[in-house]
N, C-alpha and C positions, 0 to 999 in steps of 0.2 A: 503494499499500500504508500509505502512511503516514497517509493521510486515513481509513483505512479501520479502522486501530489506535486512530486519536483520537477517533475515532467509536464505538467499543467502549469504549474507555476512559471516555468521558462518561455512556455509559448503564449502566455496569457495577455503580456505587454502588447504583442502583437496583435491580437484580437481586440484588445481594445484601445489599439490607438484609429483615431478617426482620420489619420491620414493616407492610412493603407486602405481604407474603404473607399475614400473619396478620390485617389489619384488615377490617373488613366493608366489604360493596359498598355504594356511595354510590345510591341511588336515583336514578331520573330524577326524581322529584317534588323531592327537595333540590335537584338539580343545575339545574332551572327556576327555583327561588325563587332561587337565589345568580345566574343571567343575568338574571332580570327584576332583580333589584337593581340590579345593574351598568349594565342598560341606561337605569334611572332616574336612576342618578348621571349618566350619561354625557348625559341627555337635560335635564341641568339645568345644562349645561358653558358655559351663557353666561347664566344669569337671577341677576338681583341678589340675593344672600342666598343663592343654591342652595350645598347640598355639590356641591364638583368636587372629583371623585377624578382624581389624576394620581400619574406613575410617576414625577416629575421625580428621586428618589432612588433609583431601584431597588426601592423598594416604594411600596405604595398609600397614599397619605396625601391630606389636605385640600389644594388650591390654597393657601388662606390661611393654612395654617399652614407649610409649607416656605418655609426663608430662600435659595429663586431668584426671579429674576424669570423668570415662563414664563406664557404665553398658552395657555389650553385652549379649544377651538372645536369646534362641535357640527358635525353635516352641515346641520344648517337655517341654522346662520350660512354657512357656505360654499358653500350652494346660493345662498342670498339675496345672497351678496357675488358671484356671480357665477367661484368659485373652482372650478377644477376640476383642477388639476396642483399638486405642491407649491410650485413655483416663482411662482405667484400669490399665494400668503402674504402678498405685500408689501403688498395691498389692504384687508388687516385684523391683521396685527401689527406692531406700531411696533417701529422698527429693524431691519426683516429687509427685504432686496433680494433677488429671487430671481433674478440675473444668470442669462444664457445664452449660449453661443456653438456657435452650430450644435447637434449633440448633446449637450453638455456642461453640466450645470445647472451654475454660477458663485454659490452662495447666497454673500451676506455678509451677518454682524448686527454692527449698531454698527460697521460698517467695516472690520470682521475677515473677510476672506473668501480666496479662490484665484483667481486666471485660469489657471492649469494646464490644459493638455488634454493632457498625457502621461499612457499609461497608466500607473498604478501612482502616479501623483501625485494623490494623492486631495485631496478639501477639508478644510478648516481649518473648515467648518461639518456637521457630522458628521449625516448622514441614516438615521433606524433605520426598519424596519418589524416591530411587533410586538416588537419589543427587540433585533431582528437588524440588524448594522449591515452598510450599502450603501457597502462600501470602495471601489469602481471607480466613478471620477465621470463613467463613462457609464452606471452601473446607475441614477441617481438620478431618473429622467424615471419619476415615479410618478403615474399617474390615480388619482384617489381614486373609487373603487368603490362598495364598501362601509366603510365606516368607523364607528367608535365615534366618536371626536376625533383631532384633531390636537394635539399638544403641541410648542409650540416655548421652548425654553430659551434666554434670553439671557446672555451671558459665559461664561465657559471652565468645561468642566464636566471638568477633568483629573482627576478621582479614581474614583469609582465607571464613568464614562463612558470617559474615559482620551484614547486617541491621535485626533488630527484633531478634537478639539473645541473648537479654540480660541479659537473666537467663540461659539461654542454648538451647539445641536444642533436638530434635528427630529425626531419621536418620532411615526410614524404607527402609530395603535392600530388594528385589526381586530376585530370581534365573533370572539368563539369560537362551533361551534358550540352550538347547545341543543336540549336534549330534544324537547321542545314543538316542532312542526312550525307552520314560517312561512314564507312566500314573497314577495317583490315582484317585478313588473318594470315598468322605466319604459322609456317610449320619448320622444325628445326631436325636434323638427327646428328648423332654424335658418334663416335666410335672410340671408346676408352681403352680397350685394349682388343686384343684377338677377338673376344666372343660376348663384349659387353658393349652393347648398345643404348642412348640416350635417344629417346623420342619427346620431342617437346612441339604442343599445339597451342596457340593463343589466338583470341579472336575479340576484337572490341566492334562495337555497334553504336551507332549514338544518332539522334533525330526527332526531331517533333510530334507529339500527339495531338498537339491542340494550339493555337495560339499562343496559349500562355502556360503550357507544359511541353516538357521535353523528358526524354530519357536515355540512358544508356545501358549498357550492359558487356563486362569484360569476364573472359573465362580463360582458363589454362589448367590445359592437362599434360601430366610430365611423367615417362616410367624410363626409370633407369636400371640398367642390368646391374649386379654386382662386380664390383671390380678387385677385389682384394680375395686373394686364392685362400681357398681353406685347406690347410696341411693334412687335416684328418681324412677327407673322402676327397679332393681334387676339384671339389665345386668353388664356386665364388660366391662372397657375400657382399651386401653394401647397397641391397636394393633401393631405390626411394620409387614412391608413387605418390605424386600430388594431383589433386582436383582441388581448385578452386572458382568461385565464380563472385560477382562483386557488380552490384546495378544501383544506380542512382537517379533518383526521379527530381527533378528540377519543376517548380512552381513559381513565377512570376505573376501573379496577379496585378502588379501593376510597377511604375518606373523605380518605385519607394519602398517597394518590398519582392523577397526573396526566400524562398525555400528549398530546402535540398535533403530528402531522405536517402539515407545509404543503408543498404543491405549487402551482408557477405558471410560466407560461409567458406571453410577451408577445409580439405581432409586429408593428412599425410598420413602414408605408412615408411619410416626410414628402418634401414638398419646400420644407421651409421655407428651403434654403439658396438655393434658387433664387428667392426673393424679394427677395434683397439686391439692392440699386442705390445707386449713390454716392453718398455725403452731401454735399449743396450742392454737388453736380455734379463733386466732387474725383475724379478719376481720370486717368491716364496716357493711356486710351484716345482720350480726349478731343481729342487731338492729329492722330489718322488719320482719312481719309476713310472715309465710309460710317458712323461711328460713331454711335449711337444714345444720347442721354444722356437718363435718365428726369429729370423736375422735379417729379412731384409725388408724394405717397406711395403705395404700393402700385402704382407702375409699374416693369417691369423692362426690359431687355432684352439680361440674359446666356444666351440659351437657344439660340445659336448652337454651331456644332462639335458638339452634341451635349453640352455641359456643362448639365446639365438643374439641375445642384443639389438631386442626391436624398441622402436619410438614412433609409438601412434600418438596421433595429437589433429585434434578437430577446434576449431573456433568459430562461431557466430560473432556477427558486428551487426549491429543496428545503430544508426548514428542520426540525429535530424539537428540541421543547422537554420539557424533564420537570421536574415537580417534586415531592416530595416531604416531608411534614413528619415530622420526625423527634422531633416532641416538644419545644417551645420554640424550635427551629432548624429554617431550609427548607432544603433543598438544592435548587437550581434549575440545570438544565443546558440551554445551548442552542447544538446546531449546526447549522452551515448550509453550503450550496455555492451557488454561482452559477457563470452561464456566460454571458457577455453576448458578443455580436456585431454590429460595426458598420461599415457600408458608407456612406463618405460621400464626394461630390463636391463641390467648392465651386469657384465662380468667383471670380476675386482682386479684379480690376479693376472689378466692376461691369458691364460692357457688353457688346455684341456683337463688341469684338475680342479678340480670343484673345491676353493677353499672361502671365496667369497662373492655374495652377490646382492645387488640390488634390483627390489621388486616394487615400483611405487609408481602411483597413483596421484596426479595433481588436478585438483578440482576447485580453480578458482571464479568468482563472477565478480565483477567490477561495473559500477555507475559513476559517472562523471556530469556534472552540470557546472557551467561556465556562463556568463554573462558581462559582457564588456560593452563599455561606451567609447567609440573613438571619435576626436573630434578631426572636423575636415582641416586643411592644410590652408587656409584662408588668412591664417593669422600669423604673426611672429611664436606663437606659443600654439605647440601641437602634444595631444595629450590624448593616452589612455587609460581608462578605469573600470575596475571588475571585481568579480568575486566567484569563487570557484569550490567545489564540493564534490569529494571523491571518497569512495567506498568501496570495500572489499571486502568478500567473505570467502574462506576458501580452507579444504581439506587436503591431507597430502599423506595419505595411509601409507608405510612404507613396512614392507617384508623385508628384514635384513638377516644373510647369513655369514658369519665370522668365523673362521677356524684356522689355525696354523698346523694343524696335520690332519691326513686322510683318515688314523685311524679316530679320531674325535667325530663322537655322532654329528650329523649336521640338525641342528638345533633353531631354525628360526627365530629371529624378536619381531614383534609386530607393534609399530611406532603408529599413533593414531593422532597426529595433532591438527588443531582447528585455529585458524586465526579469522579476526575482523576489524580492521583498520578503518577509519574514516577521518578526514581531511577539510576542515575549511582556511579558507583564505580571503583575504581581501587585499587588492594592489592596486596602484596609481603609478606612472610614470608621464611626465612632462619633459619636453623638448623646448629649449626657450631663444629664439634668434637674437641676441645681442644685437648683432650687427650682420649686414648681408653675409659676412662669409666667418664668423663666431656664434656657435651655439652652445647651451649647456643643457645637458640631460640628468634630470633627478628622477630615481625611482625607487619603491619602496614595498614592500611586500611585509604581510603578519600571516604566520600560518600557526595553526593551532592542529594537535594532531591526537587522536586517541587510536592505541592497541592494545586488543585484547587477546589472551592465549589460554587456551587449556592443551592437556598433556596427556595422553593414556600410552601406556606400553606394557602391552600383554593382556590389556584388558582393563588394568589398573590407572586407575587416577592418581596422578603423583602430588600434586597442589590443586588446591583451588584456584578457579580461574585467575590469572591475571590479568591484570589491567595496568596501562601506564600512560601518562599525556605526555607531549613534549609542545613545546611553544617557541617559536622562534622569530624575530622580524630580521629581513633580510633586504638589502638595498644596494644600490648603483650611481654613481657618480660617472660622467662624461664630459671629455670637454672636444669641440671639434672645430678645426680651423681649414678652412676651402681658400687656400693659398693662390688656387685657378681653378677652371672649369674643370682640369685635368690634374690636380692636385688635391688631397685630400688627407690630412692629418688628422690624429684623435689620439687620446689619451683617457683611460679608464681605468675606476676602482671600484669592484664588485665584490659582494659576499655571497656564498650558497650554504644550504642546508639539506642534510637527508637526518630524518629522524632517527631516533634509537629505533630498534626493532629485537625480538625474540629469535631465539634458535628453534625453531620448529623439530629439528632431529635431537636437539638436548633434553636434559632434564630440570632444567633451571628456569626460576619464573622471574629474573631479571633480564630484563632487556640491556643490549650492550647500549653504551652512549652512543647520543647523535655524531657524525660526520660534521665538522665545517670547513668552509675554505673562504679565504681572504685574495683576491688575485688583483694583480695591477698588470696592466697591457698598454702598450703604446703602440700604434700601428700608422702605416701609410699605404695609402690607396692611391695610385697614380695610372694615368695612359699617356706615358711622356711621348710618345709617337701614334700617329694613327692606326697602325697597325700594330702596337706593341699595350700589354696592359702587364704592370708589374704591382703587385701585394706584397707588403712585409709587414708582419706582425711578430711581437717580442712580450715576453711577459715574464712574469714571477711571482710563484703562490706560495701560500702558508697554510697548510695543509692537516689539518688536526683530528685525532681519534678516528682514522681510517677503520671504516668495518672491515674485515679480512675474514675470510673461511678456508680452510682446510680440515683435512680428514683428519677423525678421531683415531683414536688405539683401536676401538671394537670396530671400525669401517664406516662409520656413520659422519659426522661432521660438527666441526667446532667452529662458533663463530667468536670473533675477541676483535678488540680494538688494538690497532695499532697507535701508538701516543700522538706521531706527526712525521711529514713528512717535506723536505724542501723539494721545489722543483721549479726549473725555469730554462727559457729556450728560445726559440724563433723558428720563425715560417715564411718561406718566400715562395709566392706562385707568381707563373710567368703566363700568358698565353699570348700568343703572334698570328699574325695572318701577313709574313712578308711578302706575298703575290696571292695574286687571286685564287681562291681552291685549296690553298693550303694553311690549316690549323695546326699549329703548336701549342704544349702544354708541357711546362717542367713544374714541379713541387718539389722543394727540399725543405725536412722539416728538422730540426735539434732540439731534443729533450734530454736536459738532466732530472733524472726523478730518482732522489734516494731517501730511503727510511732515517729520518732525522733520529728519532727513537722508537725503538721497538725491542726492547728488553725481552718478551717471553713470548718470543714468537714460536707456534706449531711448526716444526720441522722434521725432515725426516734425514736420517742417516743411513744411506747403504750398507747394507750387512754383505758378506763376502759369500756366503750361501743362496743370497737371492732375500728380495724382502727387503723392508726398511726400519730400523728403528726409529719409533717416535719419542721426540725430547722436547724440551723448552729452550732456546738460545736465544743470545742478541744479533741480533739483525740489524743494529744501526750502522750506518752505512751503506747499506746493500740496496741495489738496485731495484726499482718496485716491478712487481710481477706486471708481465704483457706488456711491457714499454721500450722498445726498441730506443737506443740511444739517438739514432740515425735513420732517416728514409727517405729515398730520391724517386719521383717518380716521372716518367719522361712519355710524353703522348703526342700522335698525330695522326691528322689524316689527309691525305690529298684526293682532290674531287678534279675531274677533267672530262674532257668530252671523248666519248667513243660511242662508234656505231649507233649514232643519230640519237644517244641517251648521253648519260653520265657513267664512267666508272669510278671506282673509288678503291684506294688503299690505303688501310691504316694500321695501328699496333699500340703497344702500351708495354714500358718494362717498367717493374718496381723492384727494387731492391730495400732491404731491410736490413739493419744489424742486429747482432743477437737479441733474443728474447727470453728471459727466464720465467720459468712457472712456480716459482718456490722462493721461498723470504731469504733462504741462504744461497741463492743462486747457484745451487747444484746442478739441476734440471733446467736444460736450456735446449733453445732451438737457434745452430748456429745461424752466421747471416748467410743471405739468400737471395734469389729473383725470382722473379714471377715476369713470364713475358706473353701476350698475348698480340694473334695477328688476325687481320682480314681482310678481303679482296673481294669487290663485288661490282655490280650494275645496276643502274635505273633505268627503265624504259624512259624515253622521251615523253609519255604521258604522267610519268611520274606515277603509274598503277602497279608496276612491278618493279622488284627488287629481289635479285639474287645473290646469294653471299655464301663465300668460301671462308672457314675461319679454323681457330686454333686457340686455344684454353692450355696455360701452361705447356708452351710449348718447348721447352727446355726436360719437360719430365721432369721436373723439382722435386724431390721429398721435402715436402712443408709440412709442420706440425699443425694441425688444427688446434689441439690442445695436447697437453702434458700434465698427468694427475698422479703425483706421488700420494702414496699410502703405506699403510703398515703391511700389506700384502705384494705390495709392486708400486710400481712406477708404470703407468701404459700411458701409450701416447696413438692417437688417432693422427691418418695424415689427413689434409687435403686430399680432393682426386688425382688423380695421375692425369697425363696428358690428355686430352681429347680433341680430337679434329674431325670438323664436319661443314653441313651447308645446310644452309635455310633456304628458302623462298617465301616473299611476301607479296600479298594481294591487296591492292586499297582500291577502294570502290566510292 
């Protein structure tokens, strides 16, 4: 009932406003012109000197004018770079790392990221889709089917975006329905190994239903064969099957009012967890007779005893967005509901010897409601103010197996946590133009959160229901100087906050402390030549009470606070079009990210016979997990006339220095490169595109995750080289 009342309250201001009822209806031609203008702006998202429109400040503004370090990427660049999911954005976005733990995406930006796997333990790099917060960490596996652009904001966004944007955020923007009909269908085939195929079909259609109503539909189906060799029977594991559907309904009753209803559903079956293998042979299972220890990438032996390593995942999204022009002020409302269901089975020692296993189901339901008032840009003062409500209810039953000897009977432990999180916030941010060239931005947000937690182990309730409240005021100050139309200089000071949370795998009713961040950033955005864009950002962070997660001695998880970290560095992004048809990109990032104080870190010491000793140690001075010190991206695309149409050739090279996955910096992925390439042709009428592509062209063995624990340190590799072709038809 609470959700229904909140949704009604969100829509009520629009229904009661007489302006919406008396305004003239918008014509479909006017709507089409607006849609075409937006498509053109989105298409320029990577060209040097082009106008790039982003919503980094919750209003549409030029990328080169906002005092925020933000990267905006078009579909073209994502395709050329081989980026299919949000977590792969590290190949094109400086300072971004798209970490993953089984079904949980664990992104980090400039060293700020979460490793939590508990239901309700949201990432501190927020993910948005069309402005809707994807709160549950299991809900951020987003395939990029039909998008306008992806925006990645670096640095804390603690005012207009607020909670859990300590490190920054990712905003996926999909096109709104258009009144002029258009459609496309794209089919792809790829080969990952001798007998592993990847079939991908995606389609999009949009058009007007009446003069005031338009709709669209985006669908995706992907079927990928297993690519990791099963040493037990010679087969292969790693199958993936994804089916998703997303539809928007646009209603424009007048020039002043607009409503968009979005419904989406995704159903995924993955065997990614089954591709886990011992990292450098580290497994306690190696001590026992009959153990098979993989020693090459993409080999597994953990398929015994029915431990298939599956990850089944479904998600239902419903969102309603409304916008009303009140004359000088725009009122916006966003309501959303999300239902996620995950079933995940994972082996814990990476061999065919059954020592450890986790069998987990995750059942979160989230609801959000946001109201915003946004001023127009007709005066020296522009501002945004609003209120936000978030609620999550979730369960995470887990069956845990943990033993150190095959002679010990298999005795599963059942853990049954339940959580309920609610958050209310109010925020305001304004920018005042002191002179035509100099402006100041001030913003603040007050958040209050309540978290509830109950725990049962083997059917026994360990403690009375726990409840804790967390309140925080975060703020941001920015000064911006436009030295010329092609040179913008800014400096910002901002804070971020992620509330305390409970460890749903533990036996304590005490939550960890909230983590906070204070960030200073200095940036230059410039177009020094008509064909060259150069953006520079430098930063310094003080990061306190980091919430960190590691395996426990009983194979579950420990959640603790690291005292503090010091982070500083810089990023340089270049975009150039030196000749017609040639677009070049480069991004360089340096990140110094060290634990300043971390005295009682949960650590793992490799043992001679396999497995790890679990201990506590001082990790002060070590590098933060999943944070390479140096990354480099080089990419480009050249388009030229050929056979009465246009041919193109493009590619992307990504280099990363070493990435650590534990607090003692023992378990790491060495420096590596990922290379993607494509060549293709588009017909004269732009209705047909044929493409030949390759992802991970050099077949580099790169860790998707390395997970040290008491029984083993196991590694899951990214997919091997894929070579394929695609055909796209547009109508």
